[in-house]
N, CA, C and O atoms as a GROMACS GRO file, in nm:
protein
  584
    1MET      N    1   5.484  11.408  -6.110
    1MET     CA    2   5.428  11.275  -6.099
    1MET      C    3   5.308  11.257  -6.190
    1MET      O    4   5.286  11.149  -6.245
    2VAL      N    5   5.230  11.364  -6.207
    2VAL     CA    6   5.113  11.358  -6.294
    2VAL      C    7   5.156  11.330  -6.438
    2VAL      O    8   5.092  11.251  -6.508
    3ARG      N    9   5.265  11.393  -6.484
    3ARG     CA   10   5.315  11.375  -6.620
    3ARG      C   11   5.355  11.228  -6.642
    3ARG      O   12   5.324  11.172  -6.747
    4LYS      N   13   5.424  11.167  -6.545
    4LYS     CA   14   5.464  11.026  -6.557
    4LYS      C   15   5.341  10.938  -6.566
    4LYS      O   16   5.337  10.844  -6.647
    5GLN      N   17   5.239  10.966  -6.485
    5GLN     CA   18   5.117  10.886  -6.488
    5GLN      C   19   5.047  10.900  -6.623
    5GLN      O   20   4.995  10.801  -6.677
    6ASN      N   21   5.044  11.022  -6.678
    6ASN     CA   22   4.982  11.043  -6.809
    6ASN      C   23   5.055  10.965  -6.918
    6ASN      O   24   4.992  10.905  -7.005
    7LEU      N   25   5.188  10.965  -6.913
    7LEU     CA   26   5.266  10.889  -7.010
    7LEU      C   27   5.240  10.740  -6.997
    7LEU      O   28   5.226  10.669  -7.097
    8LEU      N   29   5.233  10.692  -6.873
    8LEU     CA   30   5.205  10.552  -6.849
    8LEU      C   31   5.066  10.516  -6.900
    8LEU      O   32   5.048  10.412  -6.963
    9ASP      N   33   4.967  10.600  -6.872
    9ASP     CA   34   4.831  10.575  -6.921
    9ASP      C   35   4.827  10.573  -7.073
    9ASP      O   36   4.761  10.488  -7.133
   10GLU      N   37   4.899  10.667  -7.136
   10GLU     CA   38   4.903  10.673  -7.281
   10GLU      C   39   4.964  10.546  -7.339
   10GLU      O   40   4.914  10.491  -7.437
   11PHE      N   41   5.073  10.499  -7.277
   11PHE     CA   42   5.137  10.376  -7.322
   11PHE      C   43   5.043  10.257  -7.307
   11PHE      O   44   5.025  10.178  -7.400
   12ASN      N   45   4.982  10.244  -7.189
   12ASN     CA   46   4.892  10.132  -7.164
   12ASN      C   47   4.772  10.133  -7.258
   12ASN      O   48   4.726  10.027  -7.301
   13ASN      N   49   4.721  10.251  -7.291
   13ASN     CA   50   4.608  10.260  -7.382
   13ASN      C   51   4.645  10.223  -7.525
   13ASN      O   52   4.562  10.172  -7.599
   14SER      N   53   4.769  10.248  -7.565
   14SER     CA   54   4.811  10.216  -7.701
   14SER      C   55   4.866  10.074  -7.714
   14SER      O   56   4.884  10.025  -7.825
   15LEU      N   57   4.893  10.009  -7.603
   15LEU     CA   58   4.953   9.876  -7.606
   15LEU      C   59   4.871   9.774  -7.685
   15LEU      O   60   4.927   9.705  -7.770
   16PRO      N   61   4.740   9.761  -7.661
   16PRO     CA   62   4.664   9.663  -7.740
   16PRO      C   63   4.673   9.689  -7.890
   16PRO      O   64   4.681   9.595  -7.969
   17GLU      N   65   4.671   9.815  -7.930
   17GLU     CA   66   4.682   9.848  -8.072
   17GLU      C   67   4.819   9.809  -8.127
   17GLU      O   68   4.828   9.757  -8.238
   18LEU      N   69   4.924   9.832  -8.049
   18LEU     CA   70   5.059   9.797  -8.092
   18LEU      C   71   5.075   9.646  -8.105
   18LEU      O   72   5.136   9.597  -8.200
   19LEU      N   73   5.020   9.573  -8.008
   19LEU     CA   74   5.035   9.428  -8.008
   19LEU      C   75   4.954   9.362  -8.119
   19LEU      O   76   4.996   9.259  -8.172
   20CYS      N   77   4.842   9.418  -8.154
   20CYS     CA   78   4.753   9.358  -8.253
   20CYS      C   79   4.776   9.410  -8.393
   20CYS      O   80   4.716   9.359  -8.488
   21SER      N   81   4.858   9.509  -8.408
   21SER     CA   82   4.880   9.568  -8.538
   21SER      C   83   4.969   9.478  -8.623
   21SER      O   84   5.069   9.424  -8.574
   22ASP      N   85   4.932   9.463  -8.750
   22ASP     CA   86   5.020   9.388  -8.840
   22ASP      C   87   5.092   9.483  -8.934
   22ASP      O   88   5.148   9.441  -9.035
   23GLU      N   89   5.093   9.612  -8.900
   23GLU     CA   90   5.162   9.711  -8.980
   23GLU      C   91   5.311   9.680  -8.984
   23GLU      O   92   5.375   9.661  -8.880
   24ASP      N   93   5.365   9.675  -9.103
   24ASP     CA   94   5.507   9.649  -9.126
   24ASP      C   95   5.553   9.514  -9.072
   24ASP      O   96   5.673   9.493  -9.054
   25SER      N   97   5.460   9.421  -9.046
   25SER     CA   98   5.502   9.292  -8.992
   25SER      C   99   5.534   9.192  -9.102
   25SER      O  100   5.597   9.090  -9.077
   26GLY      N  101   5.491   9.222  -9.224
   26GLY     CA  102   5.512   9.126  -9.332
   26GLY      C  103   5.409   9.016  -9.332
   26GLY      O  104   5.418   8.924  -9.414
   27ASN      N  105   5.312   9.021  -9.242
   27ASN     CA  106   5.213   8.914  -9.230
   27ASN      C  107   5.079   8.948  -9.292
   27ASN      O  108   4.984   8.871  -9.279
   28GLU      N  109   5.068   9.062  -9.358
   28GLU     CA  110   4.940   9.103  -9.411
   28GLU      C  111   4.881   8.998  -9.503
   28GLU      O  112   4.762   8.966  -9.494
   29ASP      N  113   4.964   8.943  -9.594
   29ASP     CA  114   4.914   8.844  -9.688
   29ASP      C  115   4.872   8.717  -9.618
   29ASP      O  116   4.772   8.656  -9.656
   30VAL      N  117   4.946   8.675  -9.516
   30VAL     CA  118   4.913   8.554  -9.443
   30VAL      C  119   4.782   8.570  -9.368
   30VAL      O  120   4.699   8.479  -9.365
   31LEU      N  121   4.762   8.687  -9.307
   31LEU     CA  122   4.641   8.709  -9.230
   31LEU      C  123   4.517   8.712  -9.318
   31LEU      O  124   4.408   8.676  -9.273
   32ASP      N  125   4.532   8.755  -9.442
   32ASP     CA  126   4.418   8.768  -9.532
   32ASP      C  127   4.402   8.650  -9.626
   32ASP      O  128   4.318   8.654  -9.716
   33MET      N  129   4.481   8.543  -9.607
   33MET     CA  130   4.477   8.431  -9.700
   33MET      C  131   4.346   8.355  -9.689
   33MET      O  132   4.290   8.337  -9.581
   34GLU      N  133   4.300   8.311  -9.804
   34GLU     CA  134   4.186   8.221  -9.808
   34GLU      C  135   4.237   8.094  -9.873
   34GLU      O  136   4.312   8.098  -9.970
   35TYR      N  137   4.197   7.980  -9.819
   35TYR     CA  138   4.246   7.853  -9.867
   35TYR      C  139   4.138   7.778  -9.943
   35TYR      O  140   4.019   7.787  -9.912
   36THR      N  141   4.182   7.704 -10.045
   36THR     CA  142   4.089   7.616 -10.115
   36THR      C  143   4.057   7.499 -10.022
   36THR      O  144   4.122   7.480  -9.919
   37GLU      N  145   3.958   7.423 -10.060
   37GLU     CA  146   3.920   7.307  -9.978
   37GLU      C  147   4.035   7.207  -9.969
   37GLU      O  148   4.060   7.149  -9.864
   38ALA      N  149   4.106   7.187 -10.080
   38ALA     CA  150   4.219   7.093 -10.081
   38ALA      C  151   4.332   7.143  -9.992
   38ALA      O  152   4.392   7.065  -9.918
   39GLU      N  153   4.362   7.274  -9.997
   39GLU     CA  154   4.466   7.331  -9.912
   39GLU      C  155   4.428   7.318  -9.765
   39GLU      O  156   4.513   7.289  -9.680
   40THR      N  157   4.302   7.341  -9.734
   40THR     CA  158   4.254   7.328  -9.596
   40THR      C  159   4.272   7.185  -9.546
   40THR      O  160   4.315   7.164  -9.433
   41GLU      N  161   4.240   7.087  -9.632
   41GLU     CA  162   4.257   6.947  -9.594
   41GLU      C  163   4.405   6.914  -9.572
   41GLU      O  164   4.439   6.842  -9.478
   42ASN      N  165   4.493   6.966  -9.659
   42ASN     CA  166   4.637   6.945  -9.642
   42ASN      C  167   4.686   7.004  -9.510
   42ASN      O  168   4.766   6.942  -9.440
   43LEU      N  169   4.640   7.124  -9.477
   43LEU     CA  170   4.680   7.188  -9.351
   43LEU      C  171   4.632   7.107  -9.232
   43LEU      O  172   4.706   7.090  -9.134
   44LYS      N  173   4.510   7.056  -9.238
   44LYS     CA  174   4.457   6.974  -9.128
   44LYS      C  175   4.539   6.846  -9.114
   44LYS      O  176   4.574   6.806  -9.003
   45ARG      N  177   4.569   6.781  -9.228
   45ARG     CA  178   4.646   6.656  -9.224
   45ARG      C  179   4.784   6.681  -9.165
   45ARG      O  180   4.834   6.601  -9.085
   46ASN      N  181   4.847   6.793  -9.204
   46ASN     CA  182   4.978   6.826  -9.152
   46ASN      C  183   4.972   6.851  -9.002
   46ASN      O  184   5.060   6.806  -8.928
   47ALA      N  185   4.870   6.922  -8.956
   47ALA     CA  186   4.856   6.950  -8.813
   47ALA      C  187   4.838   6.822  -8.733
   47ALA      O  188   4.886   6.811  -8.620
   48GLU      N  189   4.770   6.725  -8.791
   48GLU     CA  190   4.743   6.600  -8.720
   48GLU      C  191   4.860   6.503  -8.724
   48GLU      O  192   4.887   6.435  -8.625
   49SER      N  193   4.929   6.495  -8.837
   49SER     CA  194   5.031   6.391  -8.848
   49SER      C  195   5.165   6.436  -8.905
   49SER      O  196   5.257   6.354  -8.912
   50GLY      N  197   5.178   6.560  -8.943
   50GLY     CA  198   5.306   6.606  -8.996
   50GLY      C  199   5.340   6.546  -9.131
   50GLY      O  200   5.456   6.513  -9.156
   51ASP      N  201   5.240   6.531  -9.220
   51ASP     CA  202   5.262   6.466  -9.349
   51ASP      C  203   5.327   6.555  -9.454
   51ASP      O  204   5.386   6.502  -9.549
   52LEU      N  205   5.318   6.685  -9.442
   52LEU     CA  206   5.369   6.772  -9.547
   52LEU      C  207   5.521   6.787  -9.539
   52LEU      O  208   5.582   6.760  -9.436
   53ALA      N  209   5.580   6.829  -9.651
   53ALA     CA  210   5.726   6.834  -9.663
   53ALA      C  211   5.794   6.920  -9.557
   53ALA      O  212   5.898   6.881  -9.505
   54ASN      N  213   5.740   7.034  -9.524
   54ASN     CA  214   5.805   7.124  -9.428
   54ASN      C  215   5.738   7.117  -9.292
   54ASN      O  216   5.691   7.217  -9.239
   55SER      N  217   5.736   6.997  -9.236
   55SER     CA  218   5.681   6.977  -9.103
   55SER      C  219   5.794   6.977  -9.001
   55SER      O  220   5.908   6.946  -9.033
   56PHE      N  221   5.760   7.012  -8.880
   56PHE     CA  222   5.858   7.017  -8.772
   56PHE      C  223   5.811   6.934  -8.655
   56PHE      O  224   5.691   6.918  -8.634
   57ARG      N  225   5.907   6.881  -8.579
   57ARG     CA  226   5.878   6.803  -8.460
   57ARG      C  227   5.920   6.880  -8.336
   57ARG      O  228   6.027   6.940  -8.333
   58LEU      N  229   5.836   6.878  -8.236
   58LEU     CA  230   5.870   6.937  -8.107
   58LEU      C  231   5.979   6.850  -8.045
   58LEU      O  232   5.965   6.728  -8.037
   59ILE      N  233   6.089   6.913  -8.000
   59ILE     CA  234   6.197   6.836  -7.938
   59ILE      C  235   6.228   6.881  -7.796
   59ILE      O  236   6.296   6.810  -7.722
   60SER      N  237   6.179   6.998  -7.756
   60SER     CA  238   6.204   7.044  -7.620
   60SER      C  239   6.112   7.160  -7.584
   60SER      O  240   6.072   7.239  -7.670
   61VAL      N  241   6.079   7.168  -7.455
   61VAL     CA  242   5.997   7.278  -7.405
   61VAL      C  243   6.054   7.322  -7.271
   61VAL      O  244   6.080   7.240  -7.183
   62VAL      N  245   6.074   7.453  -7.257
   62VAL     CA  246   6.110   7.510  -7.128
   62VAL      C  247   5.982   7.571  -7.074
   62VAL      O  248   5.917   7.650  -7.143
   63SER      N  249   5.944   7.535  -6.952
   63SER     CA  250   5.818   7.580  -6.894
   63SER      C  251   5.840   7.651  -6.762
   63SER      O  252   5.930   7.617  -6.685
   64HIS      N  253   5.757   7.750  -6.738
   64HIS     CA  254   5.758   7.820  -6.610
   64HIS      C  255   5.641   7.766  -6.528
   64HIS      O  256   5.526   7.774  -6.570
   65ILE      N  257   5.673   7.712  -6.413
   65ILE     CA  258   5.571   7.659  -6.323
   65ILE      C  259   5.561   7.755  -6.204
   65ILE      O  260   5.657   7.769  -6.128
   66GLY      N  261   5.448   7.819  -6.189
   66GLY     CA  262   5.430   7.916  -6.082
   66GLY      C  263   5.307   8.000  -6.107
   66GLY      O  264   5.251   8.000  -6.216
   67SER      N  265   5.267   8.074  -6.004
   67SER     CA  266   5.144   8.151  -6.015
   67SER      C  267   5.164   8.288  -6.080
   67SER      O  268   5.066   8.350  -6.121
   68SER      N  269   5.288   8.336  -6.089
   68SER     CA  270   5.313   8.465  -6.151
   68SER      C  271   5.454   8.468  -6.207
   68SER      O  272   5.534   8.377  -6.181
   69SER      N  273   5.485   8.572  -6.283
   69SER     CA  274   5.618   8.582  -6.342
   69SER      C  275   5.725   8.610  -6.238
   69SER      O  276   5.844   8.596  -6.266
   70SER      N  277   5.684   8.650  -6.118
   70SER     CA  278   5.782   8.679  -6.013
   70SER      C  279   5.798   8.566  -5.914
   70SER      O  280   5.872   8.579  -5.816
   71SER      N  281   5.730   8.453  -5.937
   71SER     CA  282   5.747   8.338  -5.847
   71SER      C  283   5.737   8.210  -5.928
   71SER      O  284   5.682   8.208  -6.038
   72GLY      N  285   5.791   8.103  -5.874
   72GLY     CA  286   5.790   7.974  -5.941
   72GLY      C  287   5.928   7.935  -5.987
   72GLY      O  288   6.027   7.996  -5.947
   73HIS      N  289   5.935   7.834  -6.072
   73HIS     CA  290   6.064   7.794  -6.128
   73HIS      C  291   6.043   7.732  -6.266
   73HIS      O  292   5.930   7.713  -6.310
   74TYR      N  293   6.154   7.701  -6.332
   74TYR     CA  294   6.150   7.649  -6.467
   74TYR      C  295   6.180   7.500  -6.468
   74TYR      O  296   6.261   7.451  -6.390
   75ILE      N  297   6.112   7.430  -6.558
   75ILE     CA  298   6.143   7.289  -6.584
   75ILE      C  299   6.160   7.274  -6.734
   75ILE      O  300   6.123   7.364  -6.811
   76SER      N  301   6.215   7.162  -6.776
   76SER     CA  302   6.235   7.141  -6.919
   76SER      C  303   6.198   6.998  -6.956
   76SER      O  304   6.234   6.903  -6.887
   77ASP      N  305   6.126   6.985  -7.065
   77ASP     CA  306   6.095   6.855  -7.124
   77ASP      C  307   6.179   6.844  -7.250
   77ASP      O  308   6.180   6.935  -7.333
   78VAL      N  309   6.250   6.731  -7.265
   78VAL     CA  310   6.344   6.716  -7.377
   78VAL      C  311   6.328   6.577  -7.436
   78VAL      O  312   6.318   6.478  -7.364
   79TYR      N  313   6.327   6.571  -7.570
   79TYR     CA  314   6.327   6.441  -7.636
   79TYR      C  315   6.470   6.392  -7.644
   79TYR      O  316   6.556   6.460  -7.700
   80ASP      N  317   6.496   6.275  -7.589
   80ASP     CA  318   6.630   6.215  -7.588
   80ASP      C  319   6.640   6.117  -7.705
   80ASP      O  320   6.574   6.013  -7.706
   81MET      N  321   6.723   6.152  -7.804
   81MET     CA  322   6.736   6.068  -7.923
   81MET      C  323   6.792   5.930  -7.890
   81MET      O  324   6.748   5.830  -7.948
   82LYS      N  325   6.888   5.923  -7.799
   82LYS     CA  326   6.947   5.794  -7.765
   82LYS      C  327   6.845   5.700  -7.700
   82LYS      O  328   6.840   5.582  -7.732
   83LYS      N  329   6.766   5.754  -7.609
   83LYS     CA  330   6.666   5.672  -7.539
   83LYS      C  331   6.534   5.665  -7.612
   83LYS      O  332   6.446   5.587  -7.575
   84GLN      N  333   6.519   5.747  -7.719
   84GLN     CA  334   6.397   5.750  -7.797
   84GLN      C  335   6.274   5.773  -7.708
   84GLN      O  336   6.171   5.708  -7.723
   85SER      N  337   6.291   5.867  -7.613
   85SER     CA  338   6.180   5.896  -7.522
   85SER      C  339   6.191   6.040  -7.470
   85SER      O  340   6.295   6.105  -7.484
   86TRP      N  341   6.083   6.086  -7.411
   86TRP     CA  342   6.077   6.219  -7.353
   86TRP      C  343   6.119   6.214  -7.207
   86TRP      O  344   6.082   6.122  -7.134
   87LEU      N  345   6.197   6.314  -7.163
   87LEU     CA  346   6.240   6.326  -7.025
   87LEU      C  347   6.199   6.462  -6.972
   87LEU      O  348   6.203   6.561  -7.045
   88THR      N  349   6.160   6.467  -6.845
   88THR     CA  350   6.130   6.594  -6.779
   88THR      C  351   6.240   6.620  -6.678
   88THR      O  352   6.268   6.536  -6.592
   89PHE      N  353   6.303   6.737  -6.689
   89PHE     CA  354   6.408   6.779  -6.597
   89PHE      C  355   6.349   6.882  -6.503
   89PHE      O  356   6.314   6.992  -6.545
   90ASN      N  357   6.339   6.847  -6.375
   90ASN     CA  358   6.285   6.936  -6.273
   90ASN      C  359   6.385   6.940  -6.159
   90ASN      O  360   6.384   6.854  -6.070
   91ASP      N  361   6.472   7.040  -6.162
   91ASP     CA  362   6.584   7.048  -6.069
   91ASP      C  363   6.667   6.921  -6.081
   91ASP      O  364   6.714   6.889  -6.190
   92LEU      N  365   6.687   6.848  -5.972
   92LEU     CA  366   6.768   6.726  -5.977
   92LEU      C  367   6.687   6.603  -6.018
   92LEU      O  368   6.744   6.497  -6.041
   93ASP      N  369   6.557   6.617  -6.026
   93ASP     CA  370   6.468   6.506  -6.061
   93ASP      C  371   6.454   6.496  -6.213
   93ASP      O  372   6.412   6.591  -6.278
   94VAL      N  373   6.490   6.380  -6.268
   94VAL     CA  374   6.472   6.353  -6.411
   94VAL      C  375   6.381   6.233  -6.423
   94VAL      O  376   6.409   6.127  -6.366
   95SER      N  377   6.271   6.249  -6.497
   95SER     CA  378   6.176   6.140  -6.511
   95SER      C  379   6.130   6.127  -6.656
   95SER      O  380   6.132   6.223  -6.732
   96ARG      N  381   6.090   6.006  -6.692
   96ARG     CA  382   6.035   5.982  -6.826
   96ARG      C  383   5.893   6.035  -6.831
   96ARG      O  384   5.821   6.034  -6.731
   97THR      N  385   5.855   6.082  -6.949
   97THR     CA  386   5.718   6.127  -6.970
   97THR      C  387   5.678   6.091  -7.113
   97THR      O  388   5.760   6.042  -7.190
   98GLN      N  389   5.554   6.115  -7.148
   98GLN     CA  390   5.504   6.087  -7.282
   98GLN      C  391   5.489   6.217  -7.361
   98GLN      O  392   5.460   6.321  -7.303
   99GLU      N  393   5.510   6.211  -7.493
   99GLU     CA  394   5.497   6.330  -7.576
   99GLU      C  395   5.357   6.390  -7.565
   99GLU      O  396   5.342   6.513  -7.561
  100ALA      N  397   5.255   6.307  -7.559
  100ALA     CA  398   5.118   6.359  -7.546
  100ALA      C  399   5.102   6.438  -7.417
  100ALA      O  400   5.032   6.540  -7.414
  101ALA      N  401   5.165   6.391  -7.310
  101ALA     CA  402   5.157   6.463  -7.182
  101ALA      C  403   5.230   6.597  -7.191
  101ALA      O  404   5.184   6.696  -7.135
  102VAL      N  405   5.343   6.601  -7.262
  102VAL     CA  406   5.417   6.726  -7.279
  102VAL      C  407   5.330   6.825  -7.355
  102VAL      O  408   5.316   6.940  -7.314
  103GLN      N  409   5.272   6.781  -7.466
  103GLN     CA  410   5.189   6.870  -7.546
  103GLN      C  411   5.066   6.918  -7.469
  103GLN      O  412   5.028   7.034  -7.479
  104ARG      N  413   5.007   6.830  -7.392
  104ARG     CA  414   4.887   6.866  -7.316
  104ARG      C  415   4.921   6.955  -7.196
  104ARG      O  416   4.856   7.057  -7.174
  105ASP      N  417   5.022   6.918  -7.119
  105ASP     CA  418   5.052   6.987  -6.994
  105ASP      C  419   5.127   7.118  -7.013
  105ASP      O  420   5.121   7.205  -6.926
  106ARG      N  421   5.198   7.134  -7.123
  106ARG     CA  422   5.281   7.253  -7.140
  106ARG      C  423   5.218   7.358  -7.232
  106ARG      O  424   5.279   7.461  -7.258
  107ASP      N  425   5.096   7.333  -7.280
  107ASP     CA  426   5.037   7.431  -7.372
  107ASP      C  427   5.012   7.564  -7.304
  107ASP      O  428   5.005   7.667  -7.373
  108ARG      N  429   4.998   7.567  -7.172
  108ARG     CA  430   4.980   7.694  -7.101
  108ARG      C  431   5.104   7.738  -7.024
  108ARG      O  432   5.125   7.858  -7.002
  109SER      N  433   5.187   7.642  -6.982
  109SER     CA  434   5.306   7.679  -6.904
  109SER      C  435   5.431   7.690  -6.989
  109SER      O  436   5.534   7.739  -6.942
  110GLY      N  437   5.425   7.645  -7.115
  110GLY     CA  438   5.541   7.649  -7.203
  110GLY      C  439   5.588   7.791  -7.226
  110GLY      O  440   5.509   7.881  -7.253
  111TYR      N  441   5.718   7.811  -7.215
  111TYR     CA  442   5.779   7.943  -7.226
  111TYR      C  443   5.861   7.953  -7.354
  111TYR      O  444   5.856   8.054  -7.425
  112ILE      N  445   5.937   7.848  -7.382
  112ILE     CA  446   6.017   7.840  -7.504
  112ILE      C  447   5.997   7.701  -7.563
  112ILE      O  448   6.008   7.601  -7.493
  113PHE      N  449   5.967   7.696  -7.692
  113PHE     CA  450   5.946   7.569  -7.761
  113PHE      C  451   6.054   7.553  -7.867
  113PHE      O  452   6.082   7.646  -7.943
  114PHE      N  453   6.116   7.435  -7.872
  114PHE     CA  454   6.221   7.406  -7.969
  114PHE      C  455   6.170   7.300  -8.066
  114PHE      O  456   6.112   7.199  -8.027
  115TYR      N  457   6.193   7.326  -8.195
  115TYR     CA  458   6.147   7.235  -8.299
  115TYR      C  459   6.264   7.196  -8.389
  115TYR      O  460   6.364   7.267  -8.397
  116MET      N  461   6.249   7.081  -8.456
  116MET     CA  462   6.347   7.033  -8.552
  116MET      C  463   6.271   6.989  -8.676
  116MET      O  464   6.162   6.932  -8.666
  117HIS      N  465   6.326   7.015  -8.793
  117HIS     CA  466   6.264   6.971  -8.917
  117HIS      C  467   6.242   6.820  -8.908
  117HIS      O  468   6.331   6.747  -8.866
  118LYS      N  469   6.123   6.774  -8.949
  118LYS     CA  470   6.090   6.633  -8.930
  118LYS      C  471   6.184   6.539  -9.004
  118LYS      O  472   6.212   6.430  -8.955
  119ASP      N  473   6.236   6.580  -9.121
  119ASP     CA  474   6.329   6.493  -9.194
  119ASP      C  475   6.458   6.474  -9.116
  119ASP      O  476   6.511   6.363  -9.108
  120MET      N  477   6.510   6.583  -9.058
  120MET     CA  478   6.631   6.573  -8.978
  120MET      C  479   6.605   6.490  -8.852
  120MET      O  480   6.688   6.407  -8.813
  121PHE      N  481   6.489   6.512  -8.790
  121PHE     CA  482   6.453   6.435  -8.672
  121PHE      C  483   6.451   6.286  -8.704
  121PHE      O  484   6.506   6.205  -8.629
  122GLU      N  485   6.386   6.249  -8.815
  122GLU     CA  486   6.377   6.108  -8.852
  122GLU      C  487   6.513   6.049  -8.884
  122GLU      O  488   6.541   5.935  -8.847
  123GLN      N  489   6.600   6.125  -8.951
  123GLN     CA  490   6.735   6.075  -8.982
  123GLN      C  491   6.815   6.052  -8.855
  123GLN      O  492   6.879   5.948  -8.840
  124LEU      N  493   6.812   6.148  -8.764
  124LEU     CA  494   6.886   6.132  -8.638
  124LEU      C  495   6.829   6.018  -8.556
  124LEU      O  496   6.903   5.941  -8.495
  125SER      N  497   6.698   6.008  -8.554
  125SER     CA  498   6.633   5.901  -8.480
  125SER      C  499   6.670   5.764  -8.538
  125SER      O  500   6.699   5.671  -8.463
  126ASP      N  501   6.669   5.753  -8.671
  126ASP     CA  502   6.708   5.627  -8.736
  126ASP      C  503   6.854   5.592  -8.706
  126ASP      O  504   6.886   5.476  -8.682
  127MET      N  505   6.942   5.693  -8.707
  127MET     CA  506   7.083   5.668  -8.676
  127MET      C  507   7.099   5.616  -8.534
  127MET      O  508   7.177   5.524  -8.510
  128GLU      N  509   7.026   5.673  -8.441
  128GLU     CA  510   7.036   5.627  -8.301
  128GLU      C  511   6.983   5.485  -8.287
  128GLU      O  512   7.040   5.403  -8.216
  129ARG      N  513   6.873   5.456  -8.355
  129ARG     CA  514   6.815   5.321  -8.348
  129ARG      C  515   6.909   5.218  -8.408
  129ARG      O  516   6.919   5.106  -8.356
  130SER      N  517   6.978   5.255  -8.516
  130SER     CA  518   7.067   5.159  -8.582
  130SER      C  519   7.206   5.156  -8.518
  130SER      O  520   7.288   5.071  -8.553
  131GLY      N  521   7.232   5.249  -8.424
  131GLY     CA  522   7.362   5.251  -8.357
  131GLY      C  523   7.473   5.293  -8.451
  131GLY      O  524   7.572   5.222  -8.465
  132ALA      N  525   7.458   5.408  -8.515
  132ALA     CA  526   7.558   5.458  -8.611
  132ALA      C  527   7.697   5.447  -8.550
  132ALA      O  528   7.719   5.487  -8.436
  133SER      N  529   7.792   5.393  -8.628
  133SER     CA  530   7.927   5.367  -8.578
  133SER      C  531   8.006   5.495  -8.554
  133SER      O  532   8.087   5.501  -8.461
  134ASN      N  533   7.984   5.597  -8.636
  134ASN     CA  534   8.056   5.722  -8.620
  134ASN      C  535   7.956   5.837  -8.618
  134ASN      O  536   7.927   5.896  -8.722
  135PRO      N  537   7.903   5.869  -8.498
  135PRO     CA  538   7.798   5.970  -8.491
  135PRO      C  539   7.838   6.105  -8.548
  135PRO      O  540   7.754   6.174  -8.606
  136SER      N  541   7.964   6.146  -8.532
  136SER     CA  542   8.002   6.278  -8.582
  136SER      C  543   7.997   6.282  -8.734
  136SER      O  544   7.953   6.381  -8.792
  137GLU      N  545   8.041   6.175  -8.800
  137GLU     CA  546   8.035   6.168  -8.947
  137GLU      C  547   7.890   6.160  -8.993
  137GLU      O  548   7.852   6.225  -9.091
  138ALA      N  549   7.811   6.083  -8.925
  138ALA     CA  550   7.669   6.070  -8.959
  138ALA      C  551   7.598   6.203  -8.939
  138ALA      O  552   7.512   6.241  -9.018
  139GLY      N  553   7.635   6.274  -8.832
  139GLY     CA  554   7.574   6.404  -8.804
  139GLY      C  555   7.603   6.503  -8.914
  139GLY      O  556   7.517   6.585  -8.948
  140ARG      N  557   7.724   6.499  -8.971
  140ARG     CA  558   7.758   6.590  -9.082
  140ARG      C  559   7.668   6.564  -9.201
  140ARG      O  560   7.626   6.658  -9.269
  141ASN      N  561   7.636   6.437  -9.228
  141ASN     CA  562   7.548   6.404  -9.339
  141ASN      C  563   7.407   6.458  -9.317
  141ASN      O  564   7.345   6.508  -9.410
  142VAL      N  565   7.358   6.450  -9.196
  142VAL     CA  566   7.224   6.497  -9.164
  142VAL      C  567   7.216   6.647  -9.177
  142VAL      O  568   7.112   6.699  -9.218
  143LEU      N  569   7.322   6.719  -9.142
  143LEU     CA  570   7.319   6.863  -9.139
  143LEU      C  571   7.342   6.928  -9.276
  143LEU      O  572   7.353   7.050  -9.285
  144GLN      N  573   7.349   6.848  -9.381
  144GLN     CA  574   7.362   6.904  -9.515
  144GLN      C  575   7.231   6.973  -9.552
  144GLN      O  576   7.124   6.930  -9.506
  145PRO      N  577   7.236   7.079  -9.634
  145PRO     CA  578   7.113   7.147  -9.675
  145PRO      C  579   7.017   7.051  -9.744
  145PRO      O  580   7.058   6.962  -9.819
  146LEU      N  581   6.889   7.071  -9.715
  146LEU     CA  582   6.786   6.983  -9.774
  146LEU      C  583   6.753   7.024  -9.915
  146LEU      O  584   6.669   6.961  -9.979
   0.00000   0.00000   0.00000
């Protein structure tokens, strides 16, 4: 039993180093990047409004609601393209919500976040607003490489 405890202690002591290490992660250059003032402004603008070419839109969040990983349940917030609104699915209860509320309320409970490229999001959203006559054909056009 002492040997198992020693192994567990050794693992627990090395865990922070393993989690924080960027060794072989491919992120060394990103972590050490320095940005020009113009690049910093572009990054801020993108974070605020999604103005840059490779921006993404949040389209769904799966959240765990509960006090620990062994208790609670999951809910999901999903952007509905047809209704052009956010819906919260909580068991059998489905209710409308606001995107700002999803971003604010799920920043700590969010478990899985789903994103879509903003250009694809806008194309699909425009098709739904205009009532595309053949959604499957229109969908094929949207899914072409950018």
